[in-house]
GULUMLUM-937921 format. One line per field, with one value per residue (C-alpha): x negated, y negated, z; residue in one letter; residue number from 0. Coordinates in pm, whole numbers, plus 50000, padded with zeros to 5 digits. Layout:
<lumzas>
x <- X_...
y <- Y_...
z <- Z_...
r <- A_...
k <- NUM_...
</lumzas>
This chain:
<lumzas>
x <- 66842_66787_67054_67127_67380_67577_67824_68166_68405_68393_68050_68206_68505_68265_68083_67923_67801_67678_67497_67190_67237_67402_67729_67569_67352_67659_67703_68026_68052_67702_67492_67490_67670_67330_67209_67520_67471_67098_67175_67426_67216_66872_66741_66636_66867_66770_66985_67120_67195_67200_66879_66782_66816_66632_66282_66387_66633_66452_66569_66408_66489_66461_66563_66880_67066_67381_67507_67720_67953_67799_68133_68242_68188_68090_68269_68204_68448_68325_67957_68024_68224_67960_67682_67882_67914_67812_67586_67764_68062_68227_68440_68716_69032_69286_69077_68785_68471_68322_68020_67863_67601_67371_67039_66768_66839_67182_67083_66982_67327_67526_67834_68144_68346_68210_68220_68376_68289_68227_68404_68636_68740_69006_69050_69311_69224_69350_69046_68791_68730_68626_68495_68658_68693_68497_68774_68756_68433_68610_68955_68817_68532_68718_68758_68406_68242_68402_68289_67930_67921_68011_67750_67466_67512_67598_67372_67179_67162_67206_66961_67112_67319_67213_67423_67437_67699_68074_68175_68500_68474_68102_68120_68187_67874_67544_67226_66917_66559_66425_66764_66848_67199_67232_67521_67770_68132_68187_68522_68464_68808_68933_68654_68288_68009_67669_67363_67072_66698_66537_66868_66975_67307_67244_67406_67773_67856_68198_68241_68550_68490_68460_68135_67788_67488_67221_66844_66657_66976_67100_67424_67352_67459_67833_67922_68276_68313_68636_68627_68596_68277_67935_67628_67353_66983_66773_67073_67164_67524_67696_68040_68353_68364_68656_68667_68373_68068_67728_67514_67184_66909_67167_67245_67551_67366_67602_67962_68231_68477_68416_68706_68797_68485_68178_67846_67557_67184_66964_67263_67294_67612_67553_67660_68033_68118_68462_68668_69044_69159_69536_69737_69967_70266_70150_70152_69938_69583_69446_69070_68856_68781_68482_68586_68932_68803_69102_69239_69393_69625_69448_69759_69626_69767_69426_69131_68849_68513_68313_67958_67686_67317_67092_67387_67398_67635_67571_67706_68083_68158_68526_68614_68974_69156_69018_68707_68443_68090_67842_67466_67224_67486_67452_67773_67789_67994_68339_68663_68738_68530_68726_68815_68562_68205_67993_67637_67360_67600_67498_67767_68110_68465_68355_68199_67899_67579_67346_67103_66791_66624_66293_66451_66631_66295_66146_66425_66435_66057_66058_66361_66226_65875_66026_66119_65779_65921_65757_65975_65792_65823_66090_66313_66244_66349_66674_66767_66662_66894_67185_67117_67128_67428_67636_67558_67908_68065_67900_68053
y <- 09817_09769_09903_09775_09884_09631_09673_09521_09533_09913_09892_09759_09992_10287_10209_10377_10579_10263_10113_10294_10301_10130_10292_10458_10667_10848_11210_11335_11650_11790_11477_11119_10854_10712_11048_11089_10754_10815_11153_11001_10696_10873_10580_10482_10236_09984_09795_09459_09532_09387_09211_09459_09750_09584_09695_10060_10016_09774_09552_09571_09279_09251_09014_09210_09383_09583_09572_09870_09891_10155_10284_10410_10768_10791_10980_11004_10729_10494_10543_10469_10156_10026_10080_09891_09575_09259_08994_08776_09007_09218_09527_09533_09707_09500_09345_09586_09473_09781_09644_09315_09242_08947_08800_08759_08388_08469_08751_08525_08366_08684_08716_08927_08630_08396_08546_08261_08210_08578_08779_09031_09385_09556_09923_10107_10229_10567_10584_10646_10752_10488_10568_10304_10470_10738_10995_10959_11164_11482_11400_11360_11609_11886_11690_11541_11871_12042_11758_11772_12147_12123_11848_12011_12362_12282_12471_12633_12989_13076_13297_13649_13717_14016_14331_14326_14053_14092_13839_13714_13483_13533_13311_13012_13069_12896_12976_12761_12891_13006_13046_13360_13504_13848_14049_13762_13737_13463_13377_13133_13178_12897_12666_12668_12760_12592_12717_12473_12526_12725_12736_13049_13217_13460_13800_13814_13464_13415_13135_13015_12754_12482_12468_12320_12423_12175_12220_12374_12423_12739_12909_13094_13455_13503_13149_13091_12812_12685_12445_12178_12156_12008_12075_11829_11910_12036_12127_12438_12535_12813_12880_12765_12464_12340_12056_11863_11675_11683_11416_11596_11665_11758_12081_12258_12580_12766_12871_12607_12440_12138_12033_11739_11558_11366_11400_11166_11241_11349_11467_11776_11942_12157_12520_12580_12214_12171_11895_11872_11782_11787_11610_11823_11624_11653_11273_11067_11022_10680_10605_10325_10052_09830_09517_09508_09623_09850_10187_10196_10438_10693_10834_11178_11453_11622_11411_11513_11362_11081_11068_10816_10895_11012_11102_11421_11614_11871_12226_12275_11915_11859_11581_11470_11419_11120_11046_10799_10818_10543_10560_10717_10814_11109_11277_11546_11679_11823_11676_11474_11159_10860_10841_10567_10604_10294_10320_10383_10514_10793_10987_11140_11159_11009_10701_10578_10390_10210_10438_10224_10157_10291_10630_10630_10580_10872_11110_10996_11028_11387_11490_11344_11485_11837_11772_11621_11266_10972_10756_10450_10079_10041_10303_10146_09803_09940_10104_09793_09577_09819_09830_09449_09417_09665_09536_09386_09726_09884_09626
z <- 03178_03551_03788_04136_04401_04600_04888_04946_05241_05233_05401_05724_05711_05680_06006_06199_05901_05725_06020_05895_05515_05216_05106_04801_05033_05169_05064_04908_04695_04658_04624_04752_04547_04453_04327_04113_03938_03892_03736_03496_03405_03406_03602_03954_04127_04391_04643_04740_05106_05456_05556_05830_05581_05292_05397_05361_05073_04848_04563_04217_03988_03608_03331_03264_03550_03598_03954_04060_04358_04584_04706_04364_04253_03885_03614_03239_03142_03412_03326_02960_03043_03282_03032_02769_02977_02800_02960_03217_03240_03509_03546_03808_03922_04111_04397_04354_04171_04001_03820_03706_03444_03528_03434_03693_03732_03878_04112_04403_04412_04349_04564_04507_04635_04369_04019_03830_03466_03390_03119_03281_03191_03401_03480_03684_04030_03911_03681_03959_04316_04569_04920_05141_05481_05678_05632_05253_05259_05366_05223_04868_04902_04717_04395_04396_04486_04188_03960_04092_04050_03682_03623_03814_03679_03316_03074_03358_03486_03851_04036_04067_04377_04585_04575_04955_04933_04885_04619_04470_04167_04101_03794_04027_04239_04161_04355_04316_04312_04648_04813_05015_05041_05199_05347_05318_05203_04946_04786_04501_04345_04568_04451_04343_04580_04544_04730_04711_04671_04953_05144_05333_05401_05682_05732_05828_05701_05543_05290_05111_04845_04744_04937_04902_05111_05008_04982_05278_05484_05654_05756_06079_06148_06121_06026_05898_05640_05484_05193_05097_05302_05231_05443_05350_05319_05611_05828_06027_06079_06270_06408_06227_05994_05789_05531_05674_05545_05717_05553_05621_05875_06139_06328_06450_06499_06736_06780_06804_06564_06340_06123_05900_06016_05897_06077_06005_05989_06284_06488_06704_06826_07132_07159_07171_07104_06946_06795_06760_06410_06475_06745_06960_06837_06473_06449_06211_06339_06411_06398_06538_06283_06348_06154_06315_06658_06704_06599_06250_06075_05851_05682_05775_05989_06005_06112_06344_06438_06278_06418_06330_06286_06575_06802_07009_07230_07500_07521_07547_07445_07353_07108_07082_06750_06561_06764_06641_06785_06701_06638_06888_07144_07380_07501_07767_08061_08107_07981_07672_07614_07489_07119_07054_07183_07118_06978_07232_07496_07736_07926_07877_08011_08349_08191_07994_08065_07826_07639_07633_07301_07436_07520_07184_07008_07200_07099_06733_06703_06830_06621_06295_06354_06350_05985_05902_05878_06054_06275_06150_06215_05949_06116_06455_06333_06195_06526_06718_06507_06555_06932_06956_06721_06924_07272_07307_07225_07531_07759
r <- M_N_Y_I_F_F_D_D_S_A_S_D_N_L_L_P_L_T_F_T_R_P_V_A_E_L_R_I_G_I_T_T_I_R_E_K_W_E_R_E_L_S_A_K_I_S_F_I_T_K_D_Y_L_S_E_K_F_K_L_V_E_A_D_D_N_I_L_I_N_G_S_I_V_P_N_D_M_L_V_N_T_V_C_A_L_E_P_D_S_L_L_F_A_E_D_K_I_I_A_V_R_L_G_Q_D_K_L_S_T_F_S_I_D_N_L_D_G_L_K_K_T_E_L_S_K_D_D_F_I_S_V_E_N_P_W_D_L_F_A_M_N_D_K_V_L_R_Y_D_F_E_K_I_T_A_G_R_E_S_M_P_I_S_E_T_N_R_V_I_G_A_E_N_I_F_I_E_E_G_A_K_V_E_C_A_I_I_N_A_E_T_G_P_V_Y_I_G_K_D_A_E_V_M_E_G_S_I_V_R_G_P_F_A_L_C_D_H_S_A_L_K_L_G_A_K_I_Y_G_A_T_T_I_G_P_H_S_K_V_G_G_E_V_N_N_S_V_I_L_G_Y_S_N_K_A_H_D_G_F_L_G_N_S_V_I_G_E_W_C_N_L_G_A_D_S_N_N_S_N_L_K_N_N_Y_A_E_V_R_L_W_N_Y_P_K_Q_R_F_V_H_T_G_L_Q_F_C_G_L_I_M_G_D_H_S_K_C_G_I_N_T_M_F_N_T_G_T_V_V_G_V_S_A_N_I_Y_G_S_G_F_P_R_N_Y_V_P_S_F_S_W_G_G_A_H_G_F_V_D_F_S_I_K_K_A_F_E_V_A_G_K_V_M_A_R_R_G_I_D_F_D_E_T_E_Q_N_I_L_T_H_I_Y_N_E_T_T_Q_H_R_K
k <- 0_1_2_3_4_5_6_7_8_9_10_11_12_13_14_15_16_17_18_19_20_21_22_23_24_25_26_27_28_29_30_31_32_33_34_35_36_37_38_39_40_41_42_43_44_45_46_47_48_49_50_51_52_53_54_55_56_57_58_59_60_61_62_63_64_65_66_67_68_69_70_71_72_73_74_75_76_77_78_79_80_81_82_83_84_85_86_87_88_89_90_91_92_93_94_95_96_97_98_99_100_101_102_103_104_105_106_107_108_109_110_111_112_113_114_115_116_117_118_119_120_121_122_123_124_125_126_127_128_129_130_131_132_133_134_135_136_137_138_139_140_141_142_143_144_145_146_147_148_149_150_151_152_153_154_155_156_157_158_159_160_161_162_163_164_165_166_167_168_169_170_171_172_173_174_175_176_177_178_179_180_181_182_183_184_185_186_187_188_189_190_191_192_193_194_195_196_197_198_199_200_201_202_203_204_205_206_207_208_209_210_211_212_213_214_215_216_217_218_219_220_221_222_223_224_225_226_227_228_229_230_231_232_233_234_235_236_237_238_239_240_241_242_243_244_245_246_247_248_249_250_251_252_253_254_255_256_257_258_259_260_261_262_263_264_265_266_267_268_269_270_271_272_273_274_275_276_277_278_279_280_281_282_283_284_285_286_287_288_289_290_291_292_293_294_295_296_297_298_299_300_301_302_303_304_305_306_307_308_309_310_311_312_313_314_315_316_317_318_319_320_321_322_323_324_325_326_327_328_329_330_331_332_333_334_335_336_337_338_339_340_341_342_343_344_345_346_347_348_349_350_351_352_353_354_355_356_357_358_359_360_361_362_363_364_365_366_367_368_369_370_371_372_373_374_375_376_377_378_379_380_381_382_383_384_385_386_387_388_389_390_391_392_393_394
</lumzas>
């Protein structure tokens, strides 16, 4: 069987995080949604995605294909139901298409708005988790992280934890090969703690699960982490973090608070940068929504910062409650910048100017080279498309 991810309206609601990736490449729990499905299906999965992303996230076709909604987090029941789909049939819940089984002849005309003539099987939305909005990544991270922990560690033995650490709930801690954890305080009674391959928890760090520190990432000296938090691969984090998700390849290496937030890839938060995650009047937080071009209700009292890929902020930056920062923005200076910072903006509370694509290329090339990754023509084309697509936002 050949498996393919597709996106629905969630892709636009999840902007700016999905400017640079299909929805299935978002991280929630320990792994990305794609990695979860590939683990469960023991198969590689390709993508039907936006044209400008298709060179990086390619489509593989076959005679028999199961298309899976990239916003849906797998579970055992769902995987079994998807695998049992008959040819020319679909799985749905209310208005949500979960999966479709099609022959190659129908792939080219596939559209979630035109699925007439297919056999239909209905599930309840209570049967699965679907990532529909940016805040879902941290709001549902606790449940998904616990599920990932059970799946990833089942039947395996953790590396021993050093006696220099103070540990509560040692049975809920799993340390991968090559990881270093010394002189830390870890409370895993509140949720599992996963330390990825070659990751490091430096001395004085305090961790309260559920928590995932993914491969090749580091907690800096004296970091304070509250669950449910995920730090993606190749990231460095210090200071205080609460219920946040860092997708990967990003740094918050110094003191400062990050709470109820999602940070994309190739981002950097300057020393002593802070975000508010609670309004002074304790009111519901509203967040910028790209399709509606306005702020929408989140239903949350706690909601912090959503930051797209390649964005940066200078030292002592202050982000107000419910701030959205686009792709390749650079924020600095005193005072609170506005709650919505368009992609490729350069400035702060006193105003923004256009961050030219040429300068954005220079920064991205240097940042990615530090991780041994080439900022190639494919990556350049993606950023160029986003720059052109978001021109109107900067006006």
